[in-house]
FIKOLZA-1660 file (N, C-alpha, C; in steps of 0.1 Angstrom, whole numbers, plus 5000, padded with zeros to 4 digits):
% residues 260
   i   px   py   pz ch aa at
   1 4737 5117 4562  A  X  N
   1 4734 5120 4576  A  X CA
   1 4725 5131 4577  A  X  C
   2 4713 5130 4584  A  X  N
   2 4703 5140 4584  A  X CA
   2 4707 5151 4595  A  X  C
   3 4700 5162 4595  A  X  N
   3 4704 5173 4603  A  X CA
   3 4702 5170 4618  A  X  C
   4 4692 5162 4621  A  X  N
   4 4689 5158 4635  A  X CA
   4 4701 5150 4641  A  X  C
   5 4705 5140 4633  A  X  N
   5 4717 5132 4637  A  X CA
   5 4729 5140 4639  A  X  C
   6 4732 5149 4629  A  X  N
   6 4744 5157 4630  A  X CA
   6 4743 5166 4643  A  X  C
   7 4731 5171 4645  A  X  N
   7 4730 5180 4657  A  X CA
   7 4733 5172 4670  A  X  C
   8 4728 5160 4671  A  X  N
   8 4731 5152 4683  A  X CA
   8 4746 5149 4685  A  X  C
   9 4753 5146 4673  A  X  N
   9 4767 5144 4673  A  X CA
   9 4775 5156 4678  A  X  C
  10 4770 5168 4673  A  X  N
  10 4777 5180 4677  A  X CA
  10 4775 5183 4692  A  X  C
  11 4763 5180 4697  A  X  N
  11 4760 5182 4711  A  X CA
  11 4768 5173 4720  A  X  C
  12 4769 5160 4716  A  X  N
  12 4777 5150 4723  A  X CA
  12 4792 5154 4724  A  X  C
  13 4797 5159 4712  A  X  N
  13 4811 5163 4711  A  X CA
  13 4813 5175 4721  A  X  C
  14 4804 5185 4721  A  X  N
  14 4805 5196 4730  A  X CA
  14 4805 5192 4744  A  X  C
  15 4797 5183 4748  A  X  N
  15 4796 5178 4762  A  X CA
  15 4809 5172 4766  A  X  C
  16 4814 5163 4757  A  X  N
  16 4827 5156 4760  A  X CA
  16 4838 5165 4761  A  X  C
  17 4838 5176 4752  A  X  N
  17 4849 5186 4753  A  X CA
  17 4849 5193 4766  A  X  C
  18 4836 5197 4770  A  X  N
  18 4835 5204 4782  A  X CA
  18 4839 5196 4794  A  X  C
  19 4836 5183 4794  A  X  N
  19 4841 5174 4805  A  X CA
  19 4856 5173 4806  A  X  C
  20 4862 5172 4795  A  X  N
  20 4877 5172 4794  A  X CA
  20 4883 5185 4800  A  X  C
  21 4876 5196 4796  A  X  N
  21 4881 5209 4800  A  X CA
  21 4880 5211 4815  A  X  C
  22 4868 5207 4820  A  X  N
  22 4866 5207 4835  A  X CA
  22 4877 5199 4842  A  X  C
  23 4879 5187 4837  A  X  N
  23 4889 5178 4844  A  X CA
  23 4902 5184 4843  A  X  C
  24 4906 5190 4832  A  X  N
  24 4919 5197 4831  A  X CA
  24 4920 5208 4841  A  X  C
  25 4909 5215 4843  A  X  N
  25 4910 5226 4853  A  X CA
  25 4912 5221 4867  A  X  C
  26 4907 5209 4870  A  X  N
  26 4908 5203 4883  A  X CA
  26 4922 5198 4886  A  X  C
  27 4930 5196 4876  A  X  N
  27 4943 5190 4877  A  X CA
  27 4953 5201 4881  A  X  C
  28 4960 5199 4892  A  X  N
  28 4969 5209 4897  A  X CA
  28 4983 5203 4896  A  X  C
  29 4992 5210 4890  A  X  N
  29 5006 5205 4888  A  X CA
  29 5015 5210 4899  A  X  C
  30 5010 5215 4910  A  X  N
  30 5018 5219 4921  A  X CA
  30 5023 5207 4929  A  X  C
  31 5036 5204 4928  A  X  N
  31 5042 5193 4935  A  X CA
  31 5040 5194 4950  A  X  C
  32 5042 5206 4955  A  X  N
  32 5042 5207 4970  A  X CA
  32 5028 5205 4975  A  X  C
  33 5018 5209 4968  A  X  N
  33 5004 5207 4972  A  X CA
  33 5000 5192 4972  A  X  C
  34 5005 5185 4962  A  X  N
  34 5003 5171 4962  A  X CA
  34 5010 5164 4973  A  X  C
  35 5022 5168 4976  A  X  N
  35 5030 5163 4987  A  X CA
  35 5023 5165 5000  A  X  C
  36 5017 5177 5002  A  X  N
  36 5011 5181 5015  A  X CA
  36 4999 5172 5018  A  X  C
  37 4992 5168 5007  A  X  N
  37 4980 5160 5009  A  X CA
  37 4985 5146 5013  A  X  C
  38 4995 5141 5007  A  X  N
  38 5000 5128 5010  A  X CA
  38 5006 5128 5025  A  X  C
  39 5012 5139 5029  A  X  N
  39 5017 5140 5042  A  X CA
  39 5006 5140 5053  A  X  C
  40 4993 5145 5049  A  X  N
  40 4982 5144 5057  A  X CA
  40 4979 5129 5061  A  X  C
  41 4981 5120 5051  A  X  N
  41 4979 5106 5053  A  X CA
  41 4989 5101 5063  A  X  C
  42 5001 5105 5062  A  X  N
  42 5012 5102 5071  A  X CA
  42 5009 5107 5085  A  X  C
  43 5005 5119 5086  A  X  N
  43 5002 5125 5099  A  X CA
  43 4992 5118 5107  A  X  C
  44 4981 5114 5100  A  X  N
  44 4971 5106 5106  A  X CA
  44 4975 5092 5110  A  X  C
  45 4983 5086 5102  A  X  N
  45 4989 5073 5105  A  X CA
  45 4997 5074 5117  A  X  C
  46 5005 5085 5119  A  X  N
  46 5014 5086 5130  A  X CA
  46 5007 5091 5143  A  X  C
  47 4993 5092 5142  A  X  N
  47 4986 5096 5154  A  X CA
  47 4985 5085 5164  A  X  C
  48 4989 5073 5160  A  X  N
  48 4991 5062 5170  A  X CA
  48 5006 5058 5170  A  X  C
  49 5010 5054 5182  A  X  N
  49 5024 5050 5183  A  X CA
  49 5027 5036 5181  A  X  C
  50 5018 5027 5185  A  X  N
  50 5019 5013 5184  A  X CA
  50 5006 5006 5179  A  X  C
  51 5008 4994 5173  A  X  N
  51 4996 4987 5169  A  X CA
  51 4999 4972 5169  A  X  C
  52 4990 4964 5173  A  X  N
  52 4991 4949 5171  A  X CA
  52 4978 4944 5165  A  X  C
  53 4979 4933 5157  A  X  N
  53 4968 4928 5150  A  X CA
  53 4970 4914 5146  A  X  C
  54 4959 4907 5144  A  X  N
  54 4960 4893 5137  A  X CA
  54 4956 4896 5123  A  X  C
  55 4964 4889 5114  A  X  N
  55 4962 4891 5099  A  X CA
  55 4959 4877 5093  A  X  C
  56 4951 4878 5083  A  X  N
  56 4948 4866 5074  A  X CA
  56 4951 4869 5060  A  X  C
  57 4958 4861 5053  A  X  N
  57 4962 4863 5039  A  X CA
  57 4956 4851 5031  A  X  C
  58 4949 4855 5020  A  X  N
  58 4944 4845 5010  A  X CA
  58 4950 4849 4997  A  X  C
  59 4957 4839 4991  A  X  N
  59 4964 4841 4978  A  X CA
  59 4955 4833 4968  A  X  C
  60 4951 4839 4957  A  X  N
  60 4943 4833 4947  A  X CA
  60 4951 4833 4934  A  X  C
  61 4954 4822 4928  A  X  N
  61 4962 4822 4916  A  X CA
  61 4952 4823 4904  A  X  C
  62 4958 4823 4892  A  X  N
  62 4951 4826 4879  A  X CA
  62 4940 4815 4876  A  X  C
  63 4941 4803 4883  A  X  N
  63 4932 4793 4880  A  X CA
  63 4921 4792 4892  A  X  C
  64 4922 4802 4901  A  X  N
  64 4912 4803 4911  A  X CA
  64 4915 4794 4924  A  X  C
  65 4927 4788 4924  A  X  N
  65 4931 4780 4935  A  X CA
  65 4936 4790 4946  A  X  C
  66 4933 4786 4959  A  X  N
  66 4936 4795 4970  A  X CA
  66 4946 4789 4980  A  X  C
  67 4954 4797 4986  A  X  N
  67 4962 4793 4998  A  X CA
  67 4960 4803 5009  A  X  C
  68 4959 4798 5021  A  X  N
  68 4957 4807 5032  A  X CA
  68 4968 4807 5042  A  X  C
  69 4971 4819 5048  A  X  N
  69 4981 4821 5057  A  X CA
  69 4976 4829 5069  A  X  C
  70 4980 4826 5081  A  X  N
  70 4976 4834 5093  A  X CA
  70 4989 4840 5099  A  X  C
  71 4988 4852 5104  A  X  N
  71 4999 4860 5109  A  X CA
  71 4996 4868 5121  A  X  C
  72 5006 4873 5128  A  X  N
  72 5004 4883 5138  A  X CA
  72 5014 4894 5135  A  X  C
  73 5009 4906 5138  A  X  N
  73 5017 4918 5135  A  X CA
  73 5019 4927 5147  A  X  C
  74 5031 4933 5148  A  X  N
  74 5034 4944 5157  A  X CA
  74 5040 4955 5150  A  X  C
  75 5035 4968 5153  A  X  N
  75 5040 4979 5146  A  X CA
  75 5043 4991 5156  A  X  C
  76 5052 4999 5152  A  X  N
  76 5056 5011 5160  A  X CA
  76 5059 5023 5152  A  X  C
  77 5054 5035 5155  A  X  N
  77 5057 5047 5148  A  X CA
  77 5064 5056 5158  A  X  C
  78 5075 5062 5154  A  X  N
  78 5083 5072 5162  A  X CA
  78 5087 5083 5153  A  X  C
  79 5077 5092 5150  A  X  N
  79 5080 5103 5141  A  X CA
  79 5083 5098 5127  A  X  C
  80 5095 5101 5122  A  X  N
  80 5099 5096 5108  A  X CA
  80 5104 5082 5109  A  X  C
  81 5106 5076 5120  A  X  N
  81 5111 5063 5121  A  X CA
  81 5099 5053 5124  A  X  C
  82 5100 5041 5119  A  X  N
  82 5090 5031 5121  A  X CA
  82 5096 5017 5121  A  X  C
  83 5088 5008 5127  A  X  N
  83 5092 4994 5128  A  X CA
  83 5080 4985 5126  A  X  C
  84 5081 4974 5120  A  X  N
  84 5070 4964 5119  A  X CA
  84 5075 4950 5118  A  X  C
  85 5068 4941 5125  A  X  N
  85 5072 4927 5125  A  X CA
  85 5060 4919 5122  A  X  C
  86 5061 4910 5113  A  X  N
  86 5050 4900 5109  A  X CA
  86 5055 4886 5112  A  X  C
  87 5048 4878 5119  A  X  N
  87 5052 4864 5122  A  X CA
  87 5040 4855 5117  A  X  C
  88 5044 4845 5109  A  X  N
  88 5034 4836 5104  A  X CA
  88 5031 4825 5115  A  X  C
  89 5018 4822 5117  A  X  N
  89 5014 4812 5127  A  X CA
  89 5008 4800 5121  A  X  C
  90 5004 4800 5108  A  X  N
  90 4997 4789 5102  A  X CA
  90 4997 4791 5087  A  X  C
  91 4998 4780 5079  A  X  N
  91 4999 4766 5082  A  X CA
  91 5013 4762 5087  A  X  C
  92 5014 4750 5090  A  X  N
  92 5026 4745 5097  A  X CA
  92 5039 4747 5089  A  X  C
  93 5038 4746 5075  A  X  N
  93 5050 4747 5067  A  X CA
  93 5056 4761 5067  A  X  C
  94 5048 4771 5072  A  X  N
  94 5054 4785 5072  A  X CA
  94 5054 4790 5086  A  X  C
  95 5050 4782 5096  A  X  N
  95 5049 4787 5110  A  X CA
  95 5063 4791 5115  A  X  C
  96 5063 4803 5121  A  X  N
  96 5076 4808 5126  A  X CA
  96 5084 4817 5116  A  X  C
  97 5080 4817 5104  A  X  N
  97 5086 4826 5094  A  X CA
  97 5082 4840 5098  A  X  C
  98 5092 4849 5098  A  X  N
  98 5090 4863 5103  A  X CA
  98 5097 4873 5094  A  X  C
  99 5091 4885 5093  A  X  N
  99 5095 4895 5084  A  X CA
  99 5096 4908 5092  A  X  C
 100 5107 4915 5092  A  X  N
 100 5110 4927 5100  A  X CA
 100 5113 4938 5090  A  X  C
 101 5106 4950 5092  A  X  N
 101 5110 4962 5084  A  X CA
 101 5113 4973 5094  A  X  C
 102 5124 4979 5092  A  X  N
 102 5128 4991 5101  A  X CA
 102 5132 5002 5092  A  X  C
 103 5127 5014 5096  A  X  N
 103 5130 5026 5089  A  X CA
 103 5136 5036 5099  A  X  C
 104 5149 5040 5096  A  X  N
 104 5156 5049 5104  A  X CA
 104 5162 5060 5096  A  X  C
 105 5159 5073 5099  A  X  N
 105 5166 5084 5092  A  X CA
 105 5165 5083 5077  A  X  C
 106 5153 5079 5072  A  X  N
 106 5150 5079 5058  A  X CA
 106 5155 5066 5051  A  X  C
 107 5162 5057 5058  A  X  N
 107 5167 5045 5052  A  X CA
 107 5159 5033 5058  A  X  C
 108 5156 5024 5048  A  X  N
 108 5148 5012 5052  A  X CA
 108 5157 4999 5051  A  X  C
 109 5154 4990 5061  A  X  N
 109 5161 4977 5060  A  X CA
 109 5150 4967 5063  A  X  C
 110 5151 4955 5056  A  X  N
 110 5141 4944 5057  A  X CA
 110 5149 4931 5059  A  X  C
 111 5144 4923 5069  A  X  N
 111 5150 4910 5071  A  X CA
 111 5139 4900 5072  A  X  C
 112 5142 4888 5067  A  X  N
 112 5133 4876 5067  A  X CA
 112 5139 4865 5074  A  X  C
 113 5132 4859 5084  A  X  N
 113 5137 4847 5091  A  X CA
 113 5130 4835 5086  A  X  C
 114 5137 4825 5082  A  X  N
 114 5132 4812 5077  A  X CA
 114 5136 4801 5086  A  X  C
 115 5126 4796 5095  A  X  N
 115 5130 4786 5105  A  X CA
 115 5134 4773 5099  A  X  C
 116 5131 4770 5086  A  X  N
 116 5135 4758 5080  A  X CA
 116 5150 4757 5078  A  X  C
 117 5156 4769 5076  A  X  N
 117 5171 4769 5074  A  X CA
 117 5177 4776 5086  A  X  C
 118 5169 4781 5096  A  X  N
 118 5175 4787 5108  A  X CA
 118 5184 4799 5106  A  X  C
 119 5181 4807 5096  A  X  N
 119 5189 4819 5095  A  X CA
 119 5181 4831 5091  A  X  C
 120 5187 4843 5094  A  X  N
 120 5180 4856 5090  A  X CA
 120 5186 4861 5077  A  X  C
 121 5177 4863 5068  A  X  N
 121 5181 4868 5054  A  X CA
 121 5178 4883 5053  A  X  C
 122 5188 4891 5049  A  X  N
 122 5186 4905 5046  A  X CA
 122 5181 4907 5032  A  X  C
 123 5170 4914 5030  A  X  N
 123 5165 4916 5017  A  X CA
 123 5173 4927 5010  A  X  C
 124 5179 4924 4999  A  X  N
 124 5187 4933 4992  A  X CA
 124 5179 4942 4983  A  X  C
 125 5185 4952 4977  A  X  N
 125 5178 4961 4968  A  X CA
 125 5173 4953 4956  A  X  C
 126 5180 4943 4951  A  X  N
 126 5176 4935 4940  A  X CA
 126 5165 4926 4943  A  X  C
 127 5162 4923 4956  A  X  N
 127 5152 4914 4959  A  X CA
 127 5139 4921 4964  A  X  C
 128 5139 4934 4964  A  X  N
 128 5127 4941 4969  A  X CA
 128 5115 4939 4960  A  X  C
 129 5117 4935 4947  A  X  N
 129 5106 4933 4938  A  X CA
 129 5101 4918 4938  A  X  C
 130 5107 4910 4947  A  X  N
 130 5103 4896 4948  A  X CA
 130 5090 4895 4955  A  X  C
 131 5082 4884 4952  A  X  N
 131 5070 4882 4959  A  X CA
 131 5072 4878 4974  A  X  C
 132 5064 4884 4982  A  X  N
 132 5065 4881 4997  A  X CA
 132 5057 4868 5000  A  X  C
 133 5064 4858 5003  A  X  N
 133 5058 4845 5006  A  X CA
 133 5048 4840 4996  A  X  C
 134 5051 4842 4983  A  X  N
 134 5043 4837 4972  A  X CA
 134 5030 4846 4970  A  X  C
 135 5029 4857 4976  A  X  N
 135 5017 4865 4975  A  X CA
 135 5019 4875 4963  A  X  C
 136 5009 4884 4961  A  X  N
 136 5010 4894 4951  A  X CA
 136 5016 4907 4957  A  X  C
 137 5019 4907 4970  A  X  N
 137 5027 4918 4976  A  X CA
 137 5041 4915 4975  A  X  C
 138 5049 4925 4971  A  X  N
 138 5064 4923 4971  A  X CA
 138 5069 4929 4984  A  X  C
 139 5082 4927 4986  A  X  N
 139 5089 4932 4998  A  X CA
 139 5088 4948 4997  A  X  C
 140 5089 4953 4986  A  X  N
 140 5088 4968 4984  A  X CA
 140 5074 4973 4988  A  X  C
 141 5064 4965 4984  A  X  N
 141 5050 4969 4987  A  X CA
 141 5048 4970 5002  A  X  C
 142 5055 4961 5010  A  X  N
 142 5053 4960 5024  A  X CA
 142 5061 4970 5032  A  X  C
 143 5070 4978 5025  A  X  N
 143 5078 4988 5032  A  X CA
 143 5069 4999 5036  A  X  C
 144 5074 5007 5046  A  X  N
 144 5067 5018 5051  A  X CA
 144 5069 5030 5041  A  X  C
 145 5058 5032 5033  A  X  N
 145 5059 5043 5022  A  X CA
 145 5058 5057 5029  A  X  C
 146 5067 5066 5026  A  X  N
 146 5066 5079 5031  A  X CA
 146 5067 5089 5020  A  X  C
 147 5063 5102 5022  A  X  N
 147 5063 5112 5012  A  X CA
 147 5077 5114 5006  A  X  C
 148 5087 5112 5014  A  X  N
 148 5101 5114 5008  A  X CA
 148 5105 5104 4999  A  X  C
 149 5098 5093 4997  A  X  N
 149 5101 5082 4988  A  X CA
 149 5097 5086 4973  A  X  C
 150 5089 5097 4972  A  X  N
 150 5083 5100 4959  A  X CA
 150 5087 5113 4954  A  X  C
 151 5086 5115 4940  A  X  N
 151 5087 5128 4934  A  X CA
 151 5072 5130 4929  A  X  C
 152 5065 5139 4935  A  X  N
 152 5051 5142 4931  A  X CA
 152 5050 5150 4919  A  X  C
 153 5040 5146 4910  A  X  N
 153 5039 5152 4897  A  X CA
 153 5027 5161 4896  A  X  C
 154 5015 5156 4899  A  X  N
 154 5003 5164 4899  A  X CA
 154 4992 5158 4908  A  X  C
 155 4982 5166 4911  A  X  N
 155 4970 5161 4918  A  X CA
 155 4958 5165 4911  A  X  C
 156 4947 5157 4912  A  X  N
 156 4935 5160 4906  A  X CA
 156 4924 5159 4916  A  X  C
 157 4916 5169 4917  A  X  N
 157 4905 5169 4927  A  X CA
 157 4892 5163 4921  A  X  C
 158 4889 5151 4926  A  X  N
 158 4876 5145 4921  A  X CA
 158 4866 5146 4932  A  X  C
 159 4854 5140 4930  A  X  N
 159 4843 5142 4939  A  X CA
 159 4846 5138 4953  A  X  C
 160 4851 5126 4955  A  X  N
 160 4854 5122 4969  A  X CA
 160 4868 5119 4972  A  X  C
 161 4877 5119 4962  A  X  N
 161 4891 5116 4964  A  X CA
 161 4900 5126 4957  A  X  C
 162 4912 5127 4962  A  X  N
 162 4923 5133 4955  A  X CA
 162 4930 5122 4947  A  X  C
 163 4933 5124 4934  A  X  N
 163 4941 5115 4926  A  X CA
 163 4955 5121 4925  A  X  C
 164 4965 5115 4929  A  X  N
 164 4978 5120 4929  A  X CA
 164 4988 5111 4922  A  X  C
 165 4995 5117 4913  A  X  N
 165 5005 5109 4905  A  X CA
 165 5019 5112 4911  A  X  C
 166 5027 5102 4913  A  X  N
 166 5040 5103 4919  A  X CA
 166 5050 5094 4912  A  X  C
 167 5062 5098 4909  A  X  N
 167 5073 5089 4904  A  X CA
 167 5079 5083 4916  A  X  C
 168 5085 5071 4913  A  X  N
 168 5092 5063 4924  A  X CA
 168 5106 5061 4919  A  X  C
 169 5115 5070 4922  A  X  N
 169 5129 5069 4916  A  X CA
 169 5137 5057 4920  A  X  C
 170 5134 5052 4932  A  X  N
 170 5142 5041 4937  A  X CA
 170 5136 5027 4934  A  X  C
 171 5126 5026 4926  A  X  N
 171 5119 5014 4924  A  X CA
 171 5123 5008 4911  A  X  C
 172 5126 4995 4911  A  X  N
 172 5128 4987 4898  A  X CA
 172 5115 4981 4893  A  X  C
 173 5105 4981 4901  A  X  N
 173 5092 4975 4897  A  X CA
 173 5083 4985 4890  A  X  C
 174 5082 4997 4895  A  X  N
 174 5072 5007 4891  A  X CA
 174 5079 5020 4886  A  X  C
 175 5073 5025 4875  A  X  N
 175 5078 5038 4870  A  X CA
 175 5071 5049 4877  A  X  C
 176 5058 5048 4880  A  X  N
 176 5051 5057 4888  A  X CA
 176 5039 5051 4893  A  X  C
 177 5033 5058 4903  A  X  N
 177 5021 5053 4910  A  X CA
 177 5010 5064 4910  A  X  C
 178 4998 5060 4912  A  X  N
 178 4987 5070 4914  A  X CA
 178 4980 5066 4926  A  X  C
 179 4979 5076 4936  A  X  N
 179 4972 5074 4948  A  X CA
 179 4958 5080 4947  A  X  C
 180 4948 5073 4953  A  X  N
 180 4935 5078 4954  A  X CA
 180 4932 5079 4969  A  X  C
 181 4932 5092 4974  A  X  N
 181 4931 5095 4988  A  X CA
 181 4918 5102 4991  A  X  C
 182 4911 5096 5001  A  X  N
 182 4898 5102 5005  A  X CA
 182 4899 5116 5009  A  X  C
 183 4890 5125 5004  A  X  N
 183 4891 5139 5007  A  X CA
 183 4886 5143 5021  A  X  C
 184 4878 5134 5027  A  X  N
 184 4874 5137 5041  A  X CA
 184 4881 5130 5052  A  X  C
 185 4886 5118 5049  A  X  N
 185 4893 5110 5059  A  X CA
 185 4908 5109 5057  A  X  C
 186 4913 5113 5046  A  X  N
 186 4927 5112 5042  A  X CA
 186 4932 5097 5044  A  X  C
 187 4924 5088 5038  A  X  N
 187 4928 5074 5038  A  X CA
 187 4932 5071 5024  A  X  C
 188 4942 5062 5022  A  X  N
 188 4946 5057 5009  A  X CA
 188 4936 5046 5005  A  X  C
 189 4927 5049 4996  A  X  N
 189 4916 5040 4991  A  X CA
 189 4921 5031 4981  A  X  C
 190 4930 5036 4972  A  X  N
 190 4935 5027 4961  A  X CA
 190 4949 5032 4957  A  X  C
 191 4957 5023 4952  A  X  N
 191 4970 5027 4946  A  X CA
 191 4971 5019 4933  A  X  C
 192 4974 5026 4922  A  X  N
 192 4976 5020 4909  A  X CA
 192 4991 5021 4906  A  X  C
 193 4996 5010 4901  A  X  N
 193 5011 5009 4898  A  X CA
 193 5013 5007 4883  A  X  C
 194 5022 5016 4878  A  X  N
 194 5024 5016 4863  A  X CA
 194 5039 5013 4860  A  X  C
 195 5041 5007 4849  A  X  N
 195 5055 5005 4844  A  X CA
 195 5059 5016 4834  A  X  C
 196 5071 5015 4829  A  X  N
 196 5076 5026 4820  A  X CA
 196 5068 5027 4807  A  X  C
 197 5060 5017 4804  A  X  N
 197 5052 5018 4791  A  X CA
 197 5037 5023 4794  A  X  C
 198 5035 5029 4806  A  X  N
 198 5022 5035 4810  A  X CA
 198 5012 5024 4811  A  X  C
 199 5016 5012 4814  A  X  N
 199 5007 5001 4816  A  X CA
 199 5005 4999 4831  A  X  C
 200 4992 4999 4835  A  X  N
 200 4989 4996 4850  A  X CA
 200 4991 4981 4852  A  X  C
 201 5001 4977 4860  A  X  N
 201 5004 4963 4862  A  X CA
 201 4999 4958 4875  A  X  C
 202 4996 4966 4885  A  X  N
 202 4990 4962 4897  A  X CA
 202 4981 4972 4903  A  X  C
 203 4971 4967 4911  A  X  N
 203 4962 4977 4917  A  X CA
 203 4959 4972 4932  A  X  C
 204 4960 4981 4941  A  X  N
 204 4957 4979 4955  A  X CA
 204 4944 4986 4959  A  X  C
 205 4935 4978 4965  A  X  N
 205 4922 4984 4970  A  X CA
 205 4921 4982 4985  A  X  C
 206 4918 4992 4992  A  X  N
 206 4916 4992 5006  A  X CA
 206 4901 4993 5009  A  X  C
 207 4896 4985 5018  A  X  N
 207 4881 4985 5021  A  X CA
 207 4879 4983 5036  A  X  C
 208 4866 4984 5040  A  X  N
 208 4861 4981 5053  A  X CA
 208 4869 4989 5064  A  X  C
 209 4869 5002 5062  A  X  N
 209 4876 5011 5071  A  X CA
 209 4870 5011 5085  A  X  C
 210 4879 5011 5095  A  X  N
 210 4875 5012 5109  A  X CA
 210 4881 5025 5115  A  X  C
 211 4873 5032 5123  A  X  N
 211 4878 5044 5130  A  X CA
 211 4887 5040 5142  A  X  C
 212 4900 5042 5141  A  X  N
 212 4909 5038 5152  A  X CA
 212 4911 5049 5162  A  X  C
 213 4912 5062 5157  A  X  N
 213 4913 5073 5166  A  X CA
 213 4903 5084 5160  A  X  C
 214 4903 5096 5166  A  X  N
 214 4895 5107 5161  A  X CA
 214 4899 5110 5147  A  X  C
 215 4913 5109 5144  A  X  N
 215 4918 5113 5131  A  X CA
 215 4920 5101 5122  A  X  C
 216 4923 5089 5127  A  X  N
 216 4927 5078 5119  A  X CA
 216 4917 5068 5116  A  X  C
 217 4915 5065 5103  A  X  N
 217 4907 5054 5098  A  X CA
 217 4916 5044 5091  A  X  C
 218 4915 5031 5095  A  X  N
 218 4924 5021 5089  A  X CA
 218 4915 5010 5082  A  X  C
 219 4920 5005 5071  A  X  N
 219 4913 4994 5064  A  X CA
 219 4914 4981 5072  A  X  C
 220 4903 4973 5071  A  X  N
 220 4904 4960 5077  A  X CA
 220 4906 4950 5066  A  X  C
 221 4906 4954 5053  A  X  N
 221 4908 4945 5042  A  X CA
 221 4916 4953 5031  A  X  C
 222 4926 4946 5026  A  X  N
 222 4933 4952 5014  A  X CA
 222 4935 4940 5004  A  X  C
 223 4933 4944 4991  A  X  N
 223 4935 4934 4981  A  X CA
 223 4945 4939 4970  A  X  C
 224 4955 4931 4968  A  X  N
 224 4965 4935 4957  A  X CA
 224 4962 4926 4945  A  X  C
 225 4959 4933 4934  A  X  N
 225 4957 4926 4921  A  X CA
 225 4969 4926 4912  A  X  C
 226 4974 4915 4908  A  X  N
 226 4984 4914 4897  A  X CA
 226 4977 4913 4884  A  X  C
 227 4976 4924 4877  A  X  N
 227 4968 4925 4865  A  X CA
 227 4974 4918 4853  A  X  C
 228 4987 4915 4853  A  X  N
 228 4993 4908 4842  A  X CA
 228 4991 4893 4843  A  X  C
 229 4991 4888 4855  A  X  N
 229 4990 4874 4857  A  X CA
 229 4976 4869 4862  A  X  C
 230 4967 4879 4864  A  X  N
 230 4953 4875 4867  A  X CA
 230 4951 4868 4880  A  X  C
 231 4958 4873 4890  A  X  N
 231 4958 4867 4904  A  X CA
 231 4957 4878 4914  A  X  C
 232 4954 4875 4927  A  X  N
 232 4953 4885 4937  A  X CA
 232 4956 4879 4951  A  X  C
 233 4958 4888 4960  A  X  N
 233 4961 4885 4974  A  X CA
 233 4952 4894 4983  A  X  C
 234 4945 4888 4992  A  X  N
 234 4937 4896 5002  A  X CA
 234 4943 4894 5015  A  X  C
 235 4945 4906 5022  A  X  N
 235 4949 4906 5036  A  X CA
 235 4938 4912 5044  A  X  C
 236 4934 4906 5055  A  X  N
 236 4924 4912 5065  A  X CA
 236 4930 4913 5078  A  X  C
 237 4926 4923 5086  A  X  N
 237 4930 4926 5099  A  X CA
 237 4919 4923 5109  A  X  C
 238 4922 4918 5121  A  X  N
 238 4913 4916 5132  A  X CA
 238 4920 4918 5145  A  X  C
 239 4912 4918 5156  A  X  N
 239 4918 4920 5170  A  X CA
 239 4929 4931 5170  A  X  C
 240 4926 4942 5164  A  X  N
 240 4935 4953 5163  A  X CA
 240 4935 4960 5177  A  X  C
 241 4947 4963 5182  A  X  N
 241 4949 4971 5194  A  X CA
 241 4959 4982 5191  A  X  C
 242 4957 4994 5196  A  X  N
 242 4966 5005 5193  A  X CA
 242 4971 5011 5207  A  X  C
 243 4983 5017 5206  A  X  N
 243 4989 5024 5217  A  X CA
 243 4991 5015 5229  A  X  C
 244 4995 5003 5226  A  X  N
 244 4998 4993 5236  A  X CA
 244 5013 4992 5238  A  X  C
 245 5017 4986 5249  A  X  N
 245 5032 4985 5251  A  X CA
 245 5037 4973 5243  A  X  C
 246 5048 4976 5236  A  X  N
 246 5055 4965 5228  A  X CA
 246 5069 4966 5232  A  X  C
 247 5075 4955 5237  A  X  N
 247 5089 4955 5241  A  X CA
 247 5099 4957 5229  A  X  C
 248 5110 4964 5231  A  X  N
 248 5119 4967 5221  A  X CA
 248 5124 4955 5213  A  X  C
 249 5125 4944 5220  A  X  N
 249 5131 4932 5214  A  X CA
 249 5123 4926 5203  A  X  C
 250 5110 4930 5202  A  X  N
 250 5101 4926 5191  A  X CA
 250 5107 4930 5178  A  X  C
 251 5113 4942 5177  A  X  N
 251 5118 4947 5165  A  X CA
 251 5133 4945 5164  A  X  C
 252 5137 4933 5166  A  X  N
 252 5152 4930 5166  A  X CA
 252 5153 4915 5160  A  X  C
 253 5165 4911 5158  A  X  N
 253 5168 4898 5154  A  X CA
 253 5162 4887 5164  A  X  C
 254 5163 4891 5176  A  X  N
 254 5157 4882 5186  A  X CA
 254 5142 4880 5184  A  X  C
 255 5135 4891 5181  A  X  N
 255 5121 4890 5178  A  X CA
 255 5118 4882 5165  A  X  C
 256 5127 4883 5155  A  X  N
 256 5125 4875 5143  A  X CA
 256 5126 4860 5146  A  X  C
 257 5136 4857 5154  A  X  N
 257 5138 4842 5157  A  X CA
 257 5128 4837 5167  A  X  C
 258 5123 4845 5176  A  X  N
 258 5115 4840 5187  A  X CA
 258 5101 4836 5182  A  X  C
 259 5096 4844 5172  A  X  N
 259 5083 4841 5167  A  X CA
 259 5072 4846 5177  A  X  C
 260 5060 4840 5177  A  X  N
 260 5049 4844 5185  A  X CA
 260 5051 4840 5199  A  X  C
% end
């Protein structure tokens, strides 16, 4: 090896070492600081009290085949409490299927109405990892995630995002997650999901953000990638309305059964 080559190797090594050192300096192991950033996301989300929207879901399997679903959504925020109802409108074989999530005093409950059998099914803890209507979103993924659901580990300040790692003690699917939060808008741009072997098994990407209020930007498109099975699900939002009147019965068993 000549001296010139050796010199370039040493320079490259020094640069890479410096980059690692700088990254390490940017990583902050203060759990409360990481939590406070995530709570900023919550606060902005809670700047609206209600929301309605039309949603489209496209499921793409590992062979590139697609299935499409149309839905309508109603949501309500009341401080630490929240409710959301999704009702399928198309195609015919899922029309009227409805999914209700309610969070009260730190506890979540989920119910699914299947018109084909005419009954309301309560989603148990053991079923939270099941696929939602054959998609790459699970029932757990569709729950209202709040800061109190996580044990925060560290945060890393990158150019445009905060990267935050958090453990998920109550999850059977994920050992920990990493959130990528916009530093200027406090939006959740990506979520990476890991198992106990440090393998990233799923990735959620949010895109096409719309300004809903002075504080809140919401994505019009979200894609969940199942990295083990090579498939994905895209959900898009349209006809979004906020702070509109929604009757209480929407977030009840009556609302589940009534449909759209």
